[in-house]
C-alpha positions as CSV (number, residue, x, y, z in Angstrom):
1,M,0.0,0.0,0.0
2,N,1.2,3.5,-0.8
3,Y,0.5,5.0,2.6
4,Q,1.3,8.6,1.7
5,Q,-1.2,8.3,-1.2
6,A,-3.8,6.6,1.0
7,M,-3.5,9.5,3.5
8,Q,-4.4,12.2,0.9
9,G,-7.7,13.8,2.0
10,L,-7.6,12.2,5.5
11,S,-6.5,13.4,8.9
12,I,-5.2,11.3,11.8
13,C,-8.5,12.0,13.5
14,D,-10.2,10.1,10.7
15,L,-7.8,7.2,11.2
16,S,-8.5,7.3,15.0
17,D,-12.3,7.2,14.3
18,A,-11.8,4.1,12.1
19,C,-9.7,2.5,14.8
20,D,-12.6,3.1,17.3
21,A,-15.0,1.5,15.0
22,L,-12.8,-1.6,14.6
23,G,-11.9,-1.9,18.2
24,V,-8.2,-1.1,17.5
25,V,-6.5,0.8,20.2
26,P,-3.8,2.9,18.5
27,A,-0.9,4.8,20.1
28,T,-1.7,8.5,19.8
29,S,-0.3,11.9,21.0
30,G,-1.7,15.3,20.5
31,A,1.4,16.8,22.0
32,I,3.5,16.1,19.0
33,K,3.4,18.9,16.5
34,A,4.9,19.9,13.1
35,M,8.2,21.5,13.6
36,Y,8.0,24.1,10.9
37,P,5.3,25.9,8.8
38,G,4.2,24.0,5.8
39,C,5.5,20.7,7.2
40,P,3.6,18.0,5.2
41,P,1.6,15.2,6.8
42,L,3.3,11.9,7.2
43,C,2.1,8.3,6.8
44,G,4.1,5.1,6.5
45,P,5.8,2.2,8.2
46,I,7.8,3.2,11.3
47,A,11.4,2.3,12.2
48,T,11.9,2.7,16.0
49,C,14.7,4.0,18.1
50,S,15.0,4.8,21.8
51,M,17.5,7.4,23.1
52,S,18.7,8.4,26.6
53,P,21.9,9.8,28.3
54,K,22.7,6.2,29.3
55,G,22.4,4.7,25.8
56,K,25.4,2.6,24.8
57,I,25.2,3.0,21.0
58,E,27.0,6.0,19.7
59,I,24.4,8.6,18.8
60,V,25.3,9.7,15.3
61,I,26.4,6.4,13.9
62,G,23.5,4.6,15.6
63,T,20.9,7.0,14.1
64,I,22.4,6.5,10.6
65,E,22.2,2.7,11.2
66,L,18.5,3.2,12.0
67,I,18.0,5.1,8.8
68,E,19.8,2.6,6.7
69,S,17.7,-0.2,8.2
70,A,14.5,1.4,7.0
71,A,12.9,1.0,3.6
72,P,12.2,4.1,1.5
73,G,9.0,5.7,2.6
74,S,9.5,4.8,6.3
75,I,9.2,7.1,9.2
76,M,11.7,7.3,12.0
77,L,9.9,7.1,15.4
78,I,12.3,8.1,18.1
79,N,11.5,8.0,21.8
80,A,13.3,10.3,24.1
81,A,10.3,11.3,26.1
82,D,12.0,11.3,29.5
83,H,14.6,13.8,28.2
84,P,12.8,16.8,26.5
85,D,15.7,19.0,27.3
86,Q,18.0,17.1,25.0
87,N,18.2,16.9,21.2
88,T,17.5,13.8,19.2
89,I,18.0,14.7,15.5
90,G,18.9,17.8,13.4
91,S,19.7,18.7,9.8
92,L,22.8,16.3,9.5
93,V,20.5,13.3,10.2
94,G,17.9,14.9,7.9
95,V,20.4,14.9,5.0
96,V,21.0,11.2,5.4
97,A,17.3,10.5,5.7
98,V,16.4,12.4,2.6
99,Q,19.2,10.6,0.7
100,R,17.7,7.3,1.8
101,R,14.2,8.6,0.8
102,L,12.6,8.3,4.2
103,A,9.3,10.0,4.6
104,G,10.1,11.9,7.8
105,A,10.3,11.6,11.6
106,I,8.0,11.5,14.6
107,I,9.9,12.3,17.8
108,E,8.8,11.7,21.4
109,G,11.2,14.4,22.4
110,S,13.0,17.5,21.0
111,V,14.8,18.4,17.8
112,R,16.9,21.3,16.5
113,D,18.1,22.8,13.2
114,L,14.6,23.5,12.0
115,Q,15.8,25.9,9.2
116,G,18.0,23.1,7.8
117,L,15.2,20.5,8.1
118,R,12.8,22.8,6.4
119,E,15.2,23.6,3.5
120,L,15.9,19.9,2.8
121,P,12.9,19.5,3.1
122,F,12.6,16.7,5.8
123,P,9.2,16.6,7.6
124,V,9.6,16.3,11.4
125,Y,6.9,16.1,14.1
126,A,8.1,16.4,17.7
127,R,7.3,17.8,21.1
128,G,9.6,20.7,20.9
129,T,13.0,22.2,20.1
130,V,16.3,22.6,21.9
131,V,19.4,24.5,20.9
132,H,22.4,22.4,21.9
133,S,23.9,19.4,20.2
134,V,23.0,15.8,21.0
135,R,26.7,14.7,20.9
136,G,28.1,13.8,24.3
137,R,24.7,14.2,25.9
138,M,22.6,11.2,24.5
139,G,23.2,7.7,23.3
140,I,20.9,5.1,21.6
141,D,19.4,2.4,23.8
142,S,17.8,0.4,21.1
143,I,17.2,0.2,17.3
144,N,14.1,-1.4,15.8
145,Q,12.9,-2.6,19.2
146,P,9.5,-1.7,20.8
147,V,9.2,1.9,22.0
148,T,6.3,4.0,23.3
149,L,4.2,6.8,21.8
150,G,1.8,8.5,24.1
151,G,2.3,5.8,26.7
152,R,1.4,2.9,24.4
153,T,3.9,0.4,23.0
154,V,4.6,0.4,19.2
155,A,7.0,-1.7,17.1
156,S,8.9,-1.3,13.9
157,G,6.7,-2.1,11.0
158,D,3.6,-0.6,12.5
159,I,2.0,2.2,10.5
160,G,2.5,5.8,11.8
161,A,0.9,9.0,10.6
162,A,1.2,12.6,11.7
163,D,-0.4,15.9,10.9
164,E,-1.4,19.2,12.6
165,N,-3.5,17.2,15.1
166,G,-0.6,15.1,16.4
167,A,0.5,11.5,15.7
168,I,-1.0,8.0,15.6
169,V,0.4,4.5,15.2
170,F,-1.5,1.3,14.6
171,P,-0.8,-2.3,13.5
172,A,0.1,-2.8,9.8
173,A,-2.1,-5.9,9.7
174,R,-5.2,-3.7,10.2
175,A,-4.1,-0.8,7.9
176,K,-6.3,-1.7,4.9
177,E,-9.5,-1.8,6.9
178,I,-8.6,1.2,8.9
179,F,-8.1,3.3,5.8
180,E,-11.3,2.0,4.2
181,L,-13.3,3.0,7.3
182,A,-11.5,6.3,7.6
183,W,-12.6,7.2,4.0
184,R,-16.2,6.1,4.9
185,A,-16.1,8.4,8.0
186,V,-14.9,11.3,5.8
187,A,-17.7,10.7,3.3
188,L,-20.4,10.6,6.0
189,E,-19.1,13.8,7.5
190,K,-19.0,15.6,4.2
191,R,-22.6,14.6,3.5
192,L,-23.6,15.9,6.9
193,F,-21.8,19.2,6.4
194,Q,-23.3,19.7,3.0
195,Q,-26.8,19.1,4.3
196,I,-26.3,21.5,7.2
197,Q,-24.8,24.2,4.9
198,H,-27.9,23.9,2.7
199,G,-30.2,24.7,5.6
200,G,-30.9,21.3,7.1
201,D,-31.8,20.9,10.7
202,A,-28.5,20.1,12.5
203,I,-30.0,18.0,15.3
204,A,-32.3,16.0,13.0
205,L,-29.4,15.4,10.6
206,H,-27.1,14.2,13.3
207,K,-29.7,11.8,14.4
208,A,-30.3,10.6,10.9
209,M,-26.6,10.0,10.4
210,K,-26.3,8.2,13.7
211,Y,-23.9,10.6,15.3
212,D,-25.6,9.8,18.6
213,L,-24.5,6.2,18.4
214,S,-21.1,4.5,18.6
215,M,-18.6,4.9,15.8
216,K,-19.0,1.2,15.0
217,D,-22.8,1.5,14.7
218,Q,-22.5,4.5,12.4
219,L,-19.7,3.2,10.1
220,D,-21.2,-0.3,9.9
221,D,-24.5,1.1,8.6
222,K,-24.1,0.7,4.8
223,D,-27.4,2.6,4.1
224,L,-26.1,5.9,5.3
225,L,-24.3,6.7,2.1
226,K,-27.0,5.5,-0.3
């Protein structure tokens, strides 16, 4: 599946709604934001990494090893959530990632060199920024091992997405049905909006479109889009 293409016209909120309807509990965070104006949305398989001051793997070489282990179109998902005062990646890593055709990065932590990342361009979503270098301050604990996002465990190969709402990760095995239901949720919402904008009664329309029921009940009703 071309995840970036599948994401066109969707938001991570739509993916979250589809997960709700399917009983899938994704990892999410609304605290992770685009790191520069115009940063494009991301969607693709994730390659995971954990960083901390106690990490035993050298930070620059280890991050390049993570990038080289990832297929084109992948997203680096780096967890350094316990150390928001330390950097994780900057423009030097971005250059390597762009060369390897990675889609971008989602960071449970902080980044720097935003002007360089924007100029590449390399899309990055993170919790914030710092000024100082990562070298001598952080190391890598693990590469392509489970990490956490928003307190939930995720693994390399899961599907991650990020936009102005935050970030979400869900199992690759459920991706096709999640995207199908997400597109259905968007179609239902567009129909509702159009009817309200043409003077329809908002309460009656919400009831008719089953917005007072569960996401599963609404999205399972095939008659709503007839």
